[in-house]
C-alpha positions as CSV (number, residue, x, y, z in Angstrom):
1,M,19.5,10.9,-29.5
2,S,22.1,10.5,-26.7
3,E,23.2,7.0,-25.8
4,N,22.7,5.9,-22.2
5,P,22.3,2.1,-22.0
6,D,21.6,1.9,-18.3
7,W,19.0,4.6,-17.8
8,K,16.1,2.2,-17.8
9,Q,17.8,0.1,-15.1
10,K,18.3,3.3,-13.1
11,Y,14.6,3.9,-13.2
12,R,13.8,0.4,-12.2
13,D,16.3,0.7,-9.3
14,S,14.6,3.9,-8.2
15,V,11.2,2.3,-8.3
16,A,12.5,-0.8,-6.4
17,E,14.1,1.5,-3.8
18,M,10.7,3.3,-3.3
19,E,8.9,0.0,-3.0
20,A,11.4,-1.2,-0.4
21,G,10.9,2.0,1.6
22,E,7.1,1.5,1.4
23,R,7.5,-2.1,2.6
24,R,9.5,-0.8,5.6
25,W,6.7,1.6,6.5
26,Q,4.2,-1.2,6.1
27,Q,6.2,-3.3,8.5
28,I,6.3,-0.5,11.0
29,E,2.5,-0.1,10.7
30,K,2.1,-3.8,11.4
31,V,4.3,-3.5,14.5
32,L,2.2,-0.6,15.6
33,R,-1.0,-2.4,15.1
34,R,0.2,-5.4,17.1
35,L,1.3,-3.0,19.8
36,V,-2.2,-1.4,19.9
37,S,-3.8,-4.9,20.1
38,R,-1.6,-5.8,23.1
39,L,-2.3,-2.5,24.8
40,C,-6.0,-3.1,24.4
41,A,-5.6,-6.6,25.8
42,A,-3.5,-5.4,28.7
43,G,-5.9,-2.7,29.6
44,M,-9.1,-4.9,29.6
45,G,-10.3,-5.3,33.1
46,V,-8.5,-2.4,34.6
47,D,-11.7,-0.3,34.7
48,E,-15.2,-1.1,33.5
49,R,-15.6,2.3,32.0
50,L,-12.7,1.7,29.6
51,D,-13.5,-1.9,28.5
52,D,-16.1,-0.9,25.8
53,E,-13.7,1.8,24.4
54,L,-10.8,-0.7,24.3
55,A,-12.9,-3.4,22.7
56,A,-13.9,-0.9,19.9
57,V,-10.3,0.1,19.3
58,A,-9.2,-3.5,19.2
59,A,-12.0,-4.5,16.8
60,A,-11.1,-1.5,14.5
61,N,-7.5,-2.4,14.6
62,R,-8.2,-6.1,13.6
63,R,-10.0,-5.0,10.5
64,N,-7.2,-2.6,9.6
65,A,-9.4,0.5,10.0
66,D,-8.2,3.7,8.3
67,V,-6.5,6.6,10.1
68,M,-9.6,8.7,10.4
69,E,-11.6,6.0,12.2
70,L,-8.7,5.2,14.6
71,E,-8.3,8.9,15.3
72,T,-12.0,9.2,16.3
73,L,-11.7,6.1,18.5
74,A,-8.4,7.2,20.0
75,A,-10.0,10.6,20.9
76,T,-12.9,8.8,22.6
77,L,-10.5,6.5,24.5
78,T,-8.3,9.4,25.6
79,S,-11.4,11.2,27.0
80,A,-12.4,8.0,28.9
81,V,-8.9,7.5,30.2
82,S,-8.7,11.1,31.3
83,A,-12.0,10.8,33.1
84,V,-10.8,7.6,34.9
85,D,-7.5,9.3,35.9
86,V,-9.4,12.3,37.3
87,V,-11.8,10.2,39.3
88,A,-9.3,7.6,40.5
89,P,-5.7,8.0,39.5
90,V,-4.9,4.5,40.7
91,V,-7.6,2.1,39.5
92,P,-7.6,-1.3,41.0
93,I,-7.8,-4.4,38.8
94,R,-11.2,-6.2,38.9
95,R,-11.2,-9.4,40.8
96,P,-13.8,-11.7,42.3
97,A,-15.7,-10.5,45.4
98,G,-13.9,-11.4,48.5
99,A,-10.5,-11.9,46.8
100,K,-7.5,-10.2,48.4
101,N,-5.6,-7.4,46.7
102,P,-2.0,-8.7,46.8
103,A,1.0,-6.3,46.2
104,G,1.8,-8.5,43.3
105,E,-1.1,-7.0,41.3
106,R,0.6,-3.6,41.5
107,Q,3.8,-5.1,40.4
108,Q,2.1,-6.8,37.4
109,R,0.5,-3.6,36.3
110,A,3.8,-1.8,36.6
111,A,5.5,-4.5,34.6
112,R,2.8,-4.2,31.9
113,W,3.3,-0.5,31.8
114,D,7.1,-0.9,31.5
115,S,6.9,-3.5,28.7
116,T,4.4,-1.4,26.8
117,C,6.6,1.7,27.0
118,A,9.6,-0.4,26.0
119,A,7.8,-1.7,22.9
120,A,6.7,1.8,22.0
121,A,10.3,3.0,22.4
122,V,11.6,0.3,20.1
123,L,9.0,1.3,17.5
124,L,10.1,5.0,17.7
125,E,13.7,4.0,17.5
126,R,13.1,2.1,14.3
127,L,11.1,5.1,13.0
128,A,14.0,7.4,13.8
129,L,16.5,5.2,12.0
130,I,14.4,5.1,8.8
131,D,13.7,8.9,8.8
132,A,15.7,10.7,11.4
133,D,14.1,14.0,12.2
134,E,12.9,16.0,15.2
135,S,9.4,14.5,15.2
136,A,10.5,11.0,16.1
137,E,13.0,12.3,18.6
138,A,10.4,14.5,20.2
139,L,8.0,11.5,20.6
140,K,10.8,9.5,22.2
141,A,11.4,12.4,24.7
142,Q,7.6,12.6,25.4
143,L,7.5,8.8,26.0
144,S,10.3,9.0,28.6
145,R,8.2,11.5,30.6
146,A,4.8,9.7,30.1
147,T,3.1,8.7,33.3
148,T,-0.6,8.1,32.4
149,D,-2.5,5.9,29.9
150,A,-3.8,9.1,28.2
151,E,-0.3,10.4,27.6
152,L,0.8,7.1,26.2
153,A,-2.3,6.9,23.9
154,A,-1.5,10.4,22.6
155,I,2.0,9.4,21.8
156,L,0.9,6.2,20.0
157,L,-1.7,8.2,18.0
158,R,1.0,10.7,16.9
159,T,3.3,7.9,16.0
160,A,0.6,6.4,13.7
161,D,0.1,9.9,12.1
162,L,3.8,10.2,11.6
163,I,4.0,6.8,9.9
164,H,1.1,7.7,7.7
165,E,2.7,11.1,6.8
166,R,6.0,9.4,5.8
167,A,4.4,6.5,3.9
168,G,2.0,8.5,1.8
169,P,4.5,10.7,-0.1
170,L,6.7,7.7,-0.6
171,A,3.9,5.7,-2.2
172,R,3.0,8.7,-4.4
173,E,6.6,9.1,-5.5
174,R,6.8,5.4,-6.4
175,Q,3.6,5.7,-8.4
176,Q,4.9,8.8,-10.2
177,A,8.2,7.1,-11.1
178,A,6.3,4.0,-12.3
179,A,4.0,6.2,-14.5
180,L,7.0,8.0,-16.0
181,L,8.7,4.7,-16.6
182,A,5.5,3.4,-18.4
183,E,5.5,6.6,-20.5
184,V,9.1,6.1,-21.5
185,G,8.3,2.5,-22.4
186,K,5.5,3.7,-24.6
187,R,7.8,6.1,-26.4
188,L,10.3,3.3,-26.9
189,D,7.5,1.1,-28.4
190,E,6.7,4.0,-30.8
191,L,10.4,4.1,-31.8
192,A,10.4,0.3,-32.4
193,E,7.2,0.7,-34.5
194,Y,8.9,3.4,-36.5
195,F,11.9,1.4,-37.2
196,S,9.8,-1.6,-38.1
197,V,7.8,0.4,-40.6
198,S,11.0,1.9,-42.0
199,S,12.4,-1.6,-42.4
200,G,9.2,-2.7,-44.1
201,A,9.4,0.3,-46.5
202,S,13.0,-0.6,-47.3
203,W,12.0,-4.1,-48.2
204,A,9.1,-2.8,-50.3
205,R,11.4,-0.5,-52.2
206,L,13.8,-3.4,-52.7
207,E,11.1,-5.6,-54.1
208,D,9.7,-2.7,-56.2
209,T,13.2,-2.1,-57.7
210,A,13.6,-5.8,-58.4
211,S,10.2,-5.9,-60.1
212,L,11.1,-2.9,-62.3
213,D,14.4,-4.5,-63.2
214,S,12.7,-7.7,-64.1
215,N,10.1,-5.9,-66.2
216,V,12.7,-3.9,-68.1
217,M,14.8,-6.9,-68.8
218,Q,11.7,-8.8,-70.0
219,Q,10.9,-5.9,-72.3
220,V,14.4,-5.9,-73.7
221,R,14.5,-9.6,-74.3
222,E,11.1,-9.5,-76.1
223,L,12.2,-6.5,-78.1
224,S,15.4,-8.3,-79.1
225,Q,13.4,-11.3,-80.2
226,E,10.9,-9.2,-82.1
227,T,13.7,-7.2,-83.7
228,H,15.3,-10.3,-84.9
229,N,12.0,-11.5,-86.5
230,A,11.1,-8.1,-88.0
231,T,11.0,-8.0,-91.8
232,D,10.8,-4.3,-92.6
233,L,11.8,-1.0,-91.0
234,H,8.3,0.3,-90.3
235,S,7.3,-2.7,-88.3
236,L,10.6,-2.5,-86.4
237,Q,10.0,1.1,-85.5
238,S,6.5,0.2,-84.3
239,L,7.9,-2.6,-82.1
240,V,10.6,-0.4,-80.6
241,T,8.2,2.4,-79.9
242,T,5.7,0.1,-78.2
243,R,8.3,-1.6,-76.0
244,L,9.9,1.8,-75.0
245,E,6.5,3.1,-74.0
246,S,6.0,0.0,-71.8
247,V,9.4,0.5,-70.2
248,G,8.7,4.2,-69.7
249,Q,5.4,3.5,-68.1
250,S,7.0,1.0,-65.7
251,V,9.7,3.6,-64.8
252,R,7.0,6.4,-64.3
253,E,5.0,4.1,-62.0
254,F,8.1,3.2,-60.0
255,R,9.1,6.8,-59.6
256,S,5.5,7.7,-58.5
257,R,5.6,5.0,-55.8
258,E,9.1,6.1,-54.8
259,E,7.9,9.7,-54.4
260,A,4.9,8.6,-52.3
261,R,7.2,6.5,-50.1
262,L,9.7,9.4,-49.8
263,V,6.9,11.8,-48.7
264,E,5.5,9.3,-46.2
265,Q,9.0,8.5,-44.9
266,T,9.9,12.1,-44.5
267,A,6.7,12.8,-42.6
268,R,7.3,9.9,-40.3
269,A,11.0,10.9,-39.8
270,D,9.9,14.5,-38.9
271,D,7.3,13.2,-36.5
272,M,9.8,10.7,-35.0
273,R,12.5,13.5,-34.6
274,S,10.0,15.6,-32.6
275,R,9.1,12.6,-30.5
276,V,12.7,11.7,-29.9
277,A,13.5,15.3,-28.9
278,A,10.5,15.2,-26.4
279,L,11.7,11.8,-25.1
280,E,15.2,13.2,-24.6
281,H,13.8,16.2,-22.8
282,E,11.6,14.0,-20.5
283,T,14.6,11.7,-19.9
284,R,16.8,14.6,-18.8
285,E,14.0,15.9,-16.5
286,L,13.5,12.4,-15.1
287,H,17.2,12.0,-14.5
288,E,17.3,15.4,-12.7
289,K,14.3,14.5,-10.6
290,L,15.6,11.1,-9.7
291,D,19.0,12.6,-8.8
292,A,17.4,15.3,-6.7
293,E,15.2,12.7,-4.9
294,R,18.3,10.5,-4.3
295,R,20.1,13.5,-2.8
296,R,17.1,14.5,-0.6
297,A,16.7,10.9,0.5
298,R,20.3,10.9,1.7
299,V,20.3,14.3,3.5
300,D,19.2,14.9,7.1
301,P,16.5,17.6,6.8
302,L,17.3,19.2,10.2
303,T,21.1,19.6,9.9
304,A,21.5,19.5,6.1
305,V,24.4,16.9,6.4
306,P,24.1,13.4,5.0
307,N,22.0,10.9,6.9
308,R,22.3,7.3,8.1
309,K,21.5,5.9,4.6
310,A,24.2,8.0,3.0
311,F,26.7,6.9,5.7
312,D,25.9,3.2,5.1
313,E,26.6,3.7,1.4
314,R,29.8,5.6,1.9
315,I,31.3,3.2,4.5
316,A,30.5,0.3,2.1
317,Q,32.3,2.1,-0.7
318,E,35.3,2.8,1.4
319,I,35.5,-0.9,2.5
320,A,35.2,-2.0,-1.1
321,R,37.9,0.5,-2.1
322,R,40.3,-0.8,0.5
323,A,40.2,-4.2,-1.2
324,H,42.1,-2.6,-4.1
325,T,44.2,0.1,-2.3
326,S,46.1,0.2,0.9
327,G,45.3,3.8,1.9
328,P,44.1,4.2,5.5
329,V,40.5,5.1,6.3
330,T,39.5,6.2,9.8
331,L,36.0,6.2,11.3
332,L,34.9,8.6,14.0
333,V,31.6,8.2,15.9
334,W,30.4,11.3,17.8
335,D,27.8,11.9,20.5
336,I,26.6,15.2,22.0
337,D,27.1,15.1,25.7
338,N,24.1,15.5,28.0
339,F,21.8,16.2,25.0
340,K,18.7,14.9,26.7
341,A,19.2,17.3,29.5
342,I,19.4,20.2,27.0
343,N,16.1,19.0,25.4
344,D,14.4,18.5,28.7
345,T,15.6,21.9,30.2
346,Y,15.3,24.2,27.3
347,G,13.0,22.4,24.8
348,H,13.4,20.8,21.5
349,R,13.9,24.0,19.6
350,A,17.0,24.6,21.6
351,G,18.1,21.0,21.0
352,D,17.6,21.5,17.3
353,R,19.8,24.5,17.3
354,V,22.5,22.6,19.0
355,L,22.3,19.8,16.5
356,Q,22.5,22.3,13.6
357,H,25.5,24.1,15.0
358,V,27.4,21.0,15.9
359,A,26.8,19.5,12.4
360,R,28.0,22.7,10.8
361,C,31.1,22.8,13.0
362,L,32.0,19.2,12.2
363,A,31.4,19.7,8.5
364,H,33.5,22.8,8.3
365,G,36.4,21.2,10.1
366,I,37.0,18.4,7.6
367,R,38.3,18.3,4.0
368,S,36.1,17.9,0.9
369,T,37.4,14.4,0.5
370,D,36.1,13.4,4.0
371,F,32.6,12.6,5.0
372,V,30.3,13.6,7.8
373,A,26.7,12.3,8.6
374,R,24.0,12.5,11.2
375,I,23.1,8.9,11.9
376,G,20.2,9.5,14.3
377,G,19.4,11.5,17.4
378,E,22.5,13.3,18.7
379,E,24.9,10.9,17.0
380,F,27.2,11.8,14.1
381,T,29.9,10.0,12.1
382,I,33.0,11.2,10.2
383,V,35.0,9.2,7.7
384,L,38.6,10.5,7.2
385,I,40.3,9.3,4.0
386,G,44.1,8.7,3.7
387,L,45.0,9.8,7.3
388,E,46.8,7.6,9.8
389,L,45.2,7.0,13.2
390,E,47.5,9.5,15.0
391,V,46.5,12.3,12.6
392,A,42.9,11.3,12.9
393,I,43.1,11.5,16.7
394,R,44.6,15.0,16.5
395,I,41.8,16.2,14.1
396,A,39.2,14.7,16.3
397,N,40.5,16.6,19.3
398,E,40.6,19.8,17.2
399,L,36.9,19.3,16.2
400,R,36.0,18.5,19.9
401,S,37.6,21.8,21.0
402,S,35.8,23.7,18.2
403,V,32.5,22.4,19.4
404,E,33.4,23.2,23.0
405,A,34.2,26.8,21.9
406,L,30.7,27.3,20.5
407,R,28.6,29.8,22.5
408,F,25.0,28.9,23.2
409,H,22.5,31.0,25.2
410,F,19.0,29.8,25.9
411,R,16.6,32.0,27.8
412,G,19.5,34.3,28.6
413,V,21.5,31.5,30.2
414,P,24.9,30.3,28.7
415,V,24.9,26.6,28.0
416,R,28.1,24.6,27.5
417,V,27.9,22.0,24.8
418,T,30.5,19.3,24.4
419,V,30.9,16.1,22.4
420,S,32.6,12.8,22.8
421,C,34.2,10.7,20.1
422,G,35.2,7.1,19.4
423,I,37.9,6.5,16.8
424,T,39.0,3.4,14.9
425,E,41.0,2.7,11.7
426,L,39.4,0.3,9.2
427,L,41.1,-3.1,9.1
428,D,41.5,-5.4,6.1
429,A,39.0,-7.9,7.6
430,D,36.5,-5.2,8.6
431,G,32.9,-5.0,7.6
432,A,30.8,-1.9,8.2
433,E,29.2,-3.4,11.3
434,S,32.5,-4.5,12.9
435,A,34.2,-1.2,12.3
436,F,31.3,0.8,13.7
437,D,31.0,-1.4,16.7
438,R,34.6,-0.9,17.5
439,A,34.3,2.9,17.2
440,D,31.1,2.9,19.2
441,A,32.8,0.9,22.0
442,A,35.5,3.6,22.1
443,L,32.8,6.3,22.3
444,Y,31.3,4.5,25.3
445,R,34.6,4.5,27.0
446,A,35.0,8.2,26.3
447,K,31.5,8.8,27.9
448,S,32.4,6.7,30.9
449,A,35.7,8.6,31.3
450,G,33.9,11.8,31.9
451,K,32.7,12.9,28.4
452,N,34.2,15.7,26.3
453,A,36.9,13.3,25.2
454,C,38.2,11.4,22.1
455,I,39.3,7.8,22.6
456,A,40.7,5.4,19.9
457,A,40.2,1.7,19.6
């Protein structure tokens, strides 16, 4: 059986990582439920036809109703909102008879709308950071174009579905890993029991051998005494024969017990060898599955380059490495220029193609020792190892020119795609956040300077 002392800790770490991910999804769900409650409270009184539907949604939300019930209520609420919008696009707030309708009411309603959209945007931004893919980005784009309560309700409903879709597989993976770990623990208990029984058998053999030795020695002593007292040859022969028969019987009984123990131990050993082989096979499979899951959890599904989580780990490793070596490390933060306009004009499929081609261009333009990642939306990072700042700036401009040279045509129209970059070299006192903030500030200056530029900080 191969020795691997830390495999059990690796399984525990994997389960802990899954549990942490599940807790993050649960936190997002709590934020979403609070947002739904506030939306319901903000919408009460806007129109009598909506109050009952809003009250039902709020009540279901308070008791943590499941997704199916919320979907049914959301569909009913959406129909009611649509009906109100058709009849009266601008619905006045209820107020006592004879009261005036000050302009401040419209401002209050606009402020409520803006704050609600801002809260939804924050929720989607956090969702994109945890699991950056096109779904969260598409919802963010829809939110920026939303103008009615029905559109906002549809976006929030889709956000809830997305959270449910992401949290479900994560919980199942955690349960599977926990079940596998429990099975491994069970097999280890069987091993411990086997060794315990083997140890007991060894002690029994030792005690049996000692008993045989004591018995033989006792027979020899008695025979010696009786031989000394014997008076004739015939009686002496009889005494010797009797004692030898007794010793022989003890030896035969000992051998019989030894043979039985050997058969039993051989059977247990054969059974344990097969179990150990099965355990090693399961361990290898679990190692491979965990490694594959770790790799998938650190790869952006759209662009096939590492994601934000992988970047956080890599930059932390480079910072730790710099504590023992003096080699330079340079951080590049990239942003695709005018990406929102591409999405809005040509659609998200076109935006996805741009992200994929830019990611491929950046990845092919660096060495195998360097690192590229998509950290969310249209932002990428590159970590260059062992290169001075001047060389890193030159490489960044070469990459920028390579992206600019890409040829995109959407609906028969050529589209120019460019990128901007902020560059910084890691300092001895840097943490991951300070280095990223410095490169991000340089990126902001590149954007402000007209885009399609690389600026170092």
